[in-house]
N, C-alpha and C positions, 0 to 999 in steps of 0.2 A: 504593531510586527506580531503581537499574538493574535489579532484578528484574521490576518493572511495565513499563519501557521494552522489556526482551526479550519478555515477554509480548504485548504492544502488538504488534511486530513478527513473532512469529512466528505469530500470530492470523491476523494480515492477508496475511502472505507463505504460510504454511501453507495458510489458507483459499484463496488466488488459484491455489498450484497445484492443489487439489483441484477447484476453479472448471474449472480451463484441461483437467486431466486427464482427470479423471471426470464433470466436468455439462455439460460444452460439448458434447461427443460424444454424449452421451447427450440433448441437448435434445429435437431431433425426436422421442424417444419421449415427453416428459414433455407434459400436457397445459398450454395457456396459464395457468390458474389456478395451477397446480403453478409454472411457471417463474418466474412473477409473484412470487410465496412467497419462494422459491428468491432471487431477484435482490434483492428489497425487506429479506429477513433478513441478507442477505451486505451488503448495503450498508451496516443498522445496523450492523454487527460493524466494517467498513472506517469508518466514522465515527467510532464510539469507539474505534477504534485510533488514528488521526489526532488525535484529540483528547488520548489520552493519549500518545502520542510528542511532539506538542510541549510538553506539560506537562514531561515526563520528559527529555526531550531538554533543554529550555531548563535546567531544575535541573542534571542532569548535566554539560553543558557548561560553565557556570559555574562551576561547582565543579572541575571538570580546567583549565580554564585558570587558575584561581588560583594552582594548580601551577608556571606558565608551563612549558610543558612540551616546548620548541622549536617549530622551524620544521617540520618534516616530521609532527608530529602536527596542528598548525594546518591546514596544507594538507590530509592527507587527512581531518581534521574537513568542513573545508572543502567538498571534492569528497563528500562523505557528506550533510552537509545540502541541498547543491544537488540532489543524487540524488532526494533524500526529498521535496525541495518539488516537484520533477517528479512523482515518484510521487502526493503530494498534490494536485495539477494534473490529473493526469491518470483519478483517482479520482472529482473531482468533475465532470469534463467528462463520464467515464461515467455517472456518476447523474444529471447532465440530459439524457442520451441516452436513457437508458431513459426517464425522465420521459416525453419526447417522442416516444421508441417508444408509448410506450403512450395518449399520446393521439393518435399516426399510425395506430395499430392501430385505436382507435375512430373515425377519422374515413375509414378504409377506405384510409391510405395504404400506401406502401410502407417499411418502415424497413433503417437501416444496419448494417451490420453491427457487431461490436464487438471480435472475434478478435485483430486485432492490437497495440491499446491494451491488451487483456489480456494479451497473451503481453509487451508491452512493458514492462507496470506489474510482471510475475512477474519480467522480467529484472533491473528497476530493484531490486527488492526483495532478489532477490540478492546483486546487487551492493552494494547496502547493508549487509547483514550479514556480507559480507565484508569489507567496510571496519571493519566494530565488531569484529572480529577483528583485524584488521591495527591499529586503534586502541590494543587492550589489550596489543599486542605492543610497541608504539611509545612507548607512554604511561608516564606518571609512575608510580609503584609506587601 
């Protein structure tokens, strides 16, 4: 279960890192259909990662809290979950903005930028991964 949780987190955060560092700067050189295909496929990966993280996270949380890990663990876990929920909300917002942008392009309207939200989501993902390591250190054996 922990392996699936980590795999989903690494796919999303690693994919976000690649997206921000490699794809966004190169986006101007890509055709609109290629950009749309990349966005659609990455959105699918993120949706699968969110589903996996929610299911495995719930199971892992229940398992760990059964061991009565203490206040520091519970607080850190709470912060991690709150940051993850913020990431999920940002991902959903970016996905809906992506759909709106497609509609706006077809209607000839200007599309809004997404770089700030993407960087924020990446930062949150890195913070959540760091908190995972902290939980491993302070948690029950």
